[in-house]
N, C-alpha and C positions, 0 to 999 in steps of 0.2 A: 503494501501501501505509501500511498506517497507520502499519506500524513496530511495531506485535507481532506476535512469534515467534513462535507455534500450536506447543506441545508437540506436536502428531504428523503438523508440516507436515515435510517436506524439506529442505533448503538444500544448492546444492553449492555449495563456495568454492570457488576456482579456483589457479593455481598461484603468479602471482604474490603471490596476498593470504599462503600459507602459507610466502613466503619474503619478503617486507616481517618476518613478526613470526619468521624464523626468522635471517638475519643480521641482525649486529649492527656496526654502525660507519657505517651508513647514515640515510632519514632517517626520525628519532626522531618526529617523530608518524605519520608512516605507523607507523613498526612498533609504536609503544603499540594503534593504533585498530588492527590489524590481530590484534593476541595478544586488542583487548576483547574481537574480534568472533566468532573461534575460541570466548573462555571460553563468549561466553554465548546462541549460536548453537547451537537440540538437534540432535537426528538431522541432522547432515550426514551428506553423502555426499560422495563423491566420486570419479573410476575410475581405474582402470590409470595412462594417461596422465599425473595430473595427480602419484603416486607414483613415476611416470617424471623428469618433468622436474624434480619438489622436488627428487629422488636426485641428478639431473644437475648442475644447480647449485648444491646445496651444493656439495657434488663440488670442480666446476670454483671456486664463486666464493666457498664458506668454505671450506675446507679441509679437508674433515670423509671421516673414512679409513670404509676399508669396516667398522670398528664400529660405529660410529656414527651408517653409512647404512642398515644390516643393525637395529639398535635403534628407528630412527623407521621403517622399513619395519614391524617387526612392533608396534610403538607404532600404524600406522596403519588396522593390522585388528584388531588390537584391536579398538581409540574406536570408528572409526568405520565404516560401509557402503561398502567398494567395489566398484565398477560394471565389471562387465570392456564392455570392444565387440569387437563380434563385427559377422558380414554386414550384422545388423536394422541396430545403431547407424552402422555404417559407410553405409548405401542412406539412411537417416537426414540420418545428417551431410549424404550430398550433395542432396537435398530442400531442404534448412536453410538451403544456401550459394547455392540455388541460388534460391531464395524472400527472404532479407533479409541476398544480400550483406555474409555475413563472410569472415572468413579458414578454410580447410579445418582449424587444427588446433583455432581455435573452433568450427567449426560440430562437431569431432565434441565439444571439452567437453560443446556444449550438448546434443548426442544424447543425450548422457549420463545429463546431470540430466533429461532428460524419461520418460525410462527408467528412473530411478528416482523420477519421479513428485512428482520437487523443484517449489516451487513458485520458488524464490530461486537463481537463479546471482549470485555475488558473484565480481566481475569489475576487472580496474582496463579491459582489453582495448577491452572491450567498450562499443558505444553504453549509455550510461547509460539506463536505464528500459525499457529496449524487451521490452518484450511478445510473446513469444513462441508460436506454437500457440494462444493466446490463456488460455495456466494459466503459464511462466512469465517468470518477471523479472527485468531483466539490471538488475543496482544498486554504481551503482560503489561502497566504501564508504568512499572517499578525498573524495566533491564532499560527502554528507554535514556 
């Protein structure tokens, strides 16, 4: 990829990137990169899985209150496209696991990203540079 993020293209951001952006006191460089990525990426999509993972980890690791979590969830739904997953995504995730040998949870993220027609999935946890189904590129924003 050239590094230019198209205005009409959608981009999926994994929960680990969101957590770096929200949790203070950790890796300051990763936090800055995560915040910059989120602020500068148009047309962000995420799945309900990401909303769940971010919420659970912010409660557990950062001590977010229920009021803060409710505000965060509301903000996510107001600002971004949230992709729910059901039967089709689960079957697609199974095929992705079989073909690309990635974990169960990562395959669900990839299936949701493909369902949303995202061209990029930003994640620290998957193989940087992997091209899935010829249309979705995995990018680790911390390697750049």
